[in-house]
TORSE-141672 format. One record per residue: x, y, z of N, C-alpha, C, O in turn. Coordinates in steps of 0.2 Angstrom, whole numbers, padded with zeros to 4 digits, always signed. Each point is the difference from the previous one (the first is absolute). Last residue first. Layout:
! TORSE-141672
XYZXYZXYZXYZ ...
***
This chain:
! TORSE-141672
+0074+0011-0056+0007+0001-0001+0002-0002-0007+0006+0001-0002 -0028-0002+0010+0002+0005+0004+0007+0001-0001+0003+0006+0002 -0026-0016-0015+0007-0001+0001+0003+0006+0004-0001+0005-0002 -0024-0016+0003+0004+0006-0002+0007-0002+0001+0002-0003+0005 -0029-0010-0007+0007+0000+0002+0003+0007-0002-0002+0004-0005 -0023-0019+0010+0003+0006-0002+0008-0001+0001+0002-0003+0005 -0026-0014-0006+0007+0001+0002+0003+0006-0004+0000+0001-0006 -0025-0012+0013+0003+0004-0004+0007+0002+0003+0000+0002+0005 -0021-0022-0002+0006+0003+0003+0003+0004-0006+0002-0003-0005 -0029-0002+0005+0007-0001-0002+0005+0002+0005-0001+0005+0003 -0026-0012-0002+0005+0004+0003+0007-0001-0002+0003-0005+0003 -0024-0007-0009+0000+0007-0003+0005+0005+0003+0000+0005-0001 -0003-0027+0015-0004+0001-0006+0000+0007-0002-0003+0004+0003 +0023-0008+0013-0007-0002+0000-0003+0001-0007+0003+0003-0004 +0020+0002+0008-0003+0001+0007-0007-0003+0001-0002-0001+0006 +0013-0001-0027+0005-0002+0005-0003+0000+0007+0000-0005+0004 -0008+0009-0028-0004-0003+0005+0004-0003+0006-0002-0004+0003 +0017+0011-0024-0008+0000+0000-0002-0004+0006+0002-0005+0002 +0021+0019-0005-0002-0007+0001-0008+0000+0001-0002+0002+0005 +0022+0015-0016-0007-0001+0002-0002-0007+0001+0001-0004-0005 +0022+0022+0001-0003-0006+0000-0007+0000+0003-0001+0005+0004 +0015+0015-0008+0005-0005-0002-0004-0007-0001+0001-0004-0005 -0005+0032+0008-0003-0006+0001+0004-0005-0004+0001+0000-0006 +0011+0022+0015-0003-0003-0006-0004-0007+0002+0003-0003+0005 +0005+0028+0008+0000-0007+0000-0004-0003-0006-0005+0003-0002 +0009+0021+0009+0004-0003-0005+0001-0008+0001+0005-0003-0002 -0020+0019+0014+0007+0000+0003+0005-0004-0004+0005-0003+0002 -0028+0005-0008+0002+0007+0001+0007+0000+0003+0004+0005-0002 -0014-0026+0000+0002+0003-0007+0002+0007+0001+0005+0002-0003 -0013-0012+0023+0006-0003-0002+0002+0002-0007+0006+0002-0001 -0027+0006+0008+0006+0003+0005+0006-0003-0002+0005+0003-0001 -0024-0012-0009+0002+0007-0003+0005+0003+0004+0005+0003-0003 -0014-0023+0011+0004-0001-0006+0002+0006-0003+0006+0001-0003 -0020+0001+0021+0006-0003+0002+0005-0001-0006+0006+0002+0000 -0028+0005-0004+0004+0005+0003+0007-0002+0002+0005+0004-0001 -0021-0021-0006+0003+0004-0005+0004+0006+0002+0005+0002-0003 -0017-0020+0015+0007+0001+0001+0003+0005-0006+0006+0000+0000 -0029-0008+0001+0001+0004+0006+0007+0001+0002+0001+0005+0004 -0008-0019-0022-0001+0007-0001+0001+0004+0005+0002+0006+0000 +0012-0029+0000-0007+0002+0000-0001+0008-0002+0005+0003+0001 +0015-0018+0001-0002+0003-0007-0007+0002+0001-0003+0002-0005 +0023-0003+0025-0006-0003-0003-0001+0003-0007+0001+0006-0001 +0024-0006+0010-0006+0002+0002-0006-0003-0003+0001-0005-0005 +0029+0006+0009-0006-0003-0002-0006+0003+0003+0000+0002+0005 +0027+0005-0011-0006+0001+0004-0005-0004-0003-0001+0000-0006 +0030+0003+0005-0006-0002-0003-0006+0001+0005+0001+0000+0007 +0026+0009-0013-0006+0000+0005-0006-0003-0004-0002+0003-0005 +0031-0004+0001-0007+0001-0003-0005-0001+0006+0001-0003+0005 +0023+0004-0002-0001+0002-0007-0007+0001-0002-0001+0005-0004 +0017-0002+0028-0006-0004-0003+0000+0003-0007+0001+0006-0002 +0014+0000+0021+0002-0002-0006-0005-0004-0004+0002-0005-0004 -0005+0017+0025+0002-0007+0001+0003-0003-0007+0001-0006+0000 -0009+0028+0000+0006+0000+0005+0002-0007+0001+0006-0001+0002 -0025+0004-0015+0006+0002-0004+0006+0000+0005+0005-0002-0002 -0026-0003+0011+0002-0005-0004+0006+0002-0004+0005-0004-0001 -0014+0021+0015+0003-0006+0004+0002-0006-0005+0006-0002+0001 -0017+0020-0011+0007+0002+0002+0003-0005+0004+0006-0001-0001 -0028-0003-0006+0004+0000-0005+0007+0002+0002+0005-0003-0002 -0022+0005+0018+0002-0007-0002+0005-0001-0005+0005-0004+0000 -0013+0026+0005+0004-0003+0006+0002-0007-0002+0006-0002+0001 -0022+0011-0015+0007+0004-0001+0005-0003+0005+0006-0002-0002 -0028-0004+0005+0003-0004-0006+0007+0003-0002+0004-0004-0001 -0017+0015+0018+0002-0007+0002+0003-0004-0005+0006-0003+0001 -0015+0024-0006+0006+0001+0005+0002-0007+0002+0006-0001+0000 -0025+0002-0014+0006+0002-0004+0006+0000+0005+0006-0002-0002 -0027-0001+0012+0003-0006-0004+0006+0001-0004+0004-0004+0000 -0015+0023+0010+0003-0004+0005+0003-0007-0003+0005-0002+0002 -0017+0021-0013+0008-0001-0001+0003-0004+0005+0006-0001+0000 -0031+0006-0004+0004+0006+0003+0007-0001+0000+0004+0004+0003 -0021-0020-0009+0000+0005-0006+0004+0006+0003+0001+0005-0004 -0013-0020+0022+0003-0002-0006+0000+0005-0005-0005+0004+0000 -0003-0004+0023+0006+0004-0002+0003-0002-0006+0005+0003-0003 -0024-0013+0015-0002+0007-0001+0006+0004-0002-0001+0006-0002 +0004-0030+0005-0004+0002-0005-0002+0007-0001+0000+0003-0005 +0024-0012+0014-0007+0001+0003-0005+0002-0005+0002+0005-0003 +0018-0019-0006-0001+0007+0002-0007+0000+0003-0005-0002-0002 +0025-0018-0006-0007+0003+0002+0000+0007+0002+0005+0002+0003 +0010-0026-0013+0000+0007+0000-0007+0003+0001-0005-0003-0003 +0021-0022+0002-0006+0004+0003+0002+0008-0001+0005+0002+0002 +0010-0019-0011-0006-0005+0002-0006+0004+0002-0006-0002+0000 +0028+0005-0016-0004+0005+0004-0006-0004+0002-0005-0001-0004 +0029-0009-0004-0007+0000-0001-0003+0005+0005+0001-0001+0006 +0025-0003-0019-0004+0001+0006-0008+0000-0002-0001+0001-0006 +0027-0010-0004-0006+0002-0002-0004+0001+0007+0000-0005+0004 +0023-0003-0010-0001+0007+0003-0007+0003-0003+0000+0005-0001 +0005-0028-0007+0006+0004+0001-0003+0007+0001-0001+0004-0005 -0013-0027+0012+0002+0005-0006+0005+0004+0002+0002+0001+0006 -0014-0018+0008+0003-0003-0005+0002+0005-0007+0000-0003-0005 -0012+0010+0026+0005-0005+0002+0005-0002-0005+0006-0001+0000 -0017+0026+0002-0003-0007-0003+0006-0005+0002+0006+0001-0002 -0009+0022+0017+0003-0004-0006-0003-0006-0002-0003-0004+0005 -0011+0024+0008+0005-0005+0001+0003-0003-0006-0003+0001-0006 -0016+0019+0019+0003-0003-0006+0006-0005+0002+0002+0001+0006 -0025+0017+0001+0004-0006+0003+0003-0003-0007-0003-0001-0004 -0010+0026+0014+0002-0005-0006+0005-0005+0003+0004+0001+0005 -0024+0020+0002+0005-0004+0002+0002-0004-0006-0004-0001-0005 -0011+0024+0017+0002-0004-0006+0005-0005+0002+0003+0001+0006 -0013+0014+0010-0005+0000-0005+0002-0004-0007-0004+0000-0004 +0009+0005+0033+0002-0004-0006-0005+0000-0005-0006-0002+0001 +0012+0022+0017-0005-0006-0001+0002-0004-0006+0002+0004-0005 +0008+0017+0014+0001-0005+0004-0004-0006+0000+0000-0005+0004 -0001+0024-0020-0002+0002+0007+0001-0005+0005-0005-0001+0004 +0009-0010-0025-0003+0007+0000-0002+0002+0007-0005-0004+0002 +0021-0017-0015-0004+0003+0006-0002+0007-0002+0004+0003-0004 +0004-0029-0007-0001+0008-0001-0004+0003+0005-0005-0003+0002 +0022-0021-0004-0007+0003+0001+0001+0008-0001+0005+0003+0000 +0008-0028-0008+0000+0007+0002-0007+0002+0001-0005-0003-0002 +0021-0021+0002-0007+0003+0000+0002+0008+0001+0004+0002+0003 +0010-0026-0012+0000+0006+0003-0007+0003+0000-0004-0001-0005 +0022-0023+0000-0006+0004+0000+0000+0006+0004+0004+0001+0004 +0014-0017-0005+0000+0005-0005-0007+0003-0001+0000+0005-0004 +0000-0027+0018+0006+0003-0002-0001+0005-0006-0002-0003-0006 -0014-0006+0026+0000+0001-0007+0006+0003-0002+0001+0006+0001 -0007-0011+0022+0001-0006-0003+0000+0000-0008+0000-0005-0003 -0002+0021+0023+0006+0000-0003+0001-0007-0004+0006-0002-0001 -0025+0012+0014+0004-0005+0003+0007-0001-0003+0004-0004+0003 -0021+0018-0013+0002+0003+0006+0004-0005+0005+0004+0003+0004 -0013-0012-0025+0005+0006-0001+0003+0003+0006+0006+0001+0001 -0023-0018+0001+0007-0003-0002+0005+0006-0002+0006-0001+0002 -0028+0007+0004+0003-0003+0006+0007-0003-0002+0005+0002+0003 -0019+0007-0020+0003+0005+0004+0004-0003+0006+0005+0002+0002 -0017-0017-0015+0005+0003-0004+0004+0005+0004+0006+0001-0001 -0025-0010+0010+0005-0005+0001+0006+0003-0004+0006-0001+0002 -0026+0013-0003+0003+0001+0006+0006-0005+0001+0005+0002+0003 -0018-0004-0022+0004+0006-0001+0003+0001+0007+0006+0003+0000 -0019-0022-0001+0006+0000-0005+0004+0006+0000+0006+0000+0000 -0027+0001+0012+0005-0005+0003+0006-0001-0004+0006+0000+0003 -0024+0012-0012+0004+0004+0004+0005-0004+0004+0005+0002+0002 -0024-0008-0017+0007-0001-0003+0005+0004+0005+0006-0001-0001 -0030+0001+0004+0002-0007+0000+0007-0001-0002+0003-0005+0001 -0013+0027-0002+0001-0003+0007+0003-0007+0000+0004-0002+0005 +0001+0014-0027-0006-0001+0003+0002-0002+0008+0005-0003+0001 +0010+0019-0018+0000-0007+0003-0007+0000+0004-0002+0005+0003 +0006+0013-0016+0005-0004-0003+0000-0007+0003+0001-0005-0004 -0014+0026+0009-0003-0006-0003+0005-0005-0003-0002-0004-0004 +0005+0025+0018+0001+0001-0007-0004-0006-0004-0001+0001-0006 +0002-0001+0030-0003+0006-0002+0000+0001-0008-0005+0003-0003 +0017-0021+0014-0007-0001-0001-0004+0006-0002-0005-0001-0004 +0029+0003+0006-0002-0006-0004-0007-0001-0001-0003-0002-0005 +0011+0018+0020+0000+0002-0006-0001-0005-0005-0004+0001-0005 +0005-0007+0028-0006+0005-0002+0000+0002-0007-0005+0000-0004 +0023-0012+0011-0005-0005+0000-0007+0005-0002-0004-0003-0004 +0024+0015+0009+0000-0004-0007-0005-0005-0001-0003+0000-0005 +0004+0011+0026-0002+0005-0005+0001-0003-0007-0004+0002-0004 +0011-0015+0022-0007+0001+0000-0003+0005-0005-0005-0001-0003 +0029-0003+0005-0004-0006-0003-0007+0001+0001-0004-0001-0005 +0024+0015+0012-0005+0002-0005-0005-0005-0002-0004+0001-0004 +0022-0004+0020-0005+0004+0003-0005+0002-0005-0006+0002+0001 +0026-0012-0008-0005-0005+0003-0006+0003+0003-0005-0002-0001 +0018+0016-0018+0002-0003+0007-0006-0005+0002-0005+0001-0002 +0014+0011-0023-0005-0002+0005+0003-0003+0006+0006-0003-0001 +0006+0022-0016-0001-0007+0001-0005-0001+0006-0001+0003+0005 -0003+0020-0018+0005-0003+0004+0000-0008+0000-0006-0003-0002 -0004+0029-0009+0001-0008-0001+0005-0002+0004+0006+0003+0000 -0024+0018+0000+0007-0001+0002+0000-0008-0001-0004-0004+0004 -0012+0023-0017+0001-0007+0004+0007+0000+0001+0004+0001-0003 -0018+0017-0007+0005+0001+0005+0001-0006+0004+0002+0000+0006 -0009+0003-0033-0002+0000+0006+0005+0001+0005+0006+0000-0001 -0009+0011-0024+0002-0006+0003-0002+0000+0007-0002+0005+0003 
***
């Protein structure tokens, strides 16, 4: 396992989080304004119940996760973002973040954690990661993100 130190994110982490989002290819440069706005709202205290975790290694942010409650569901949370620095993927950093998220959701009396990802072949390792952590594929919305790019939804009961 990794020597990642997981902690809640701080506003000063925002540039590192933006770098992580682009370095992993999860967000294209044209989408970064939406990602930055999401972080701005969080750090301004405008998102009730949401939380960010970052994973640090030798003082550098190498992983992150962002999660929040679903508005119209009973104690259901959605993991909106999870990423690991590309050169460190497969080293346990994502597992450390996911474990911290699951612990926090349980502490908040959350019942279920859902995760959405792309159905493209380039996301197969991502989907394998969720299955490895006992998430089940629950739904697939064909061509959601674009032609040939399904939205794949995973879930796990936490309580």
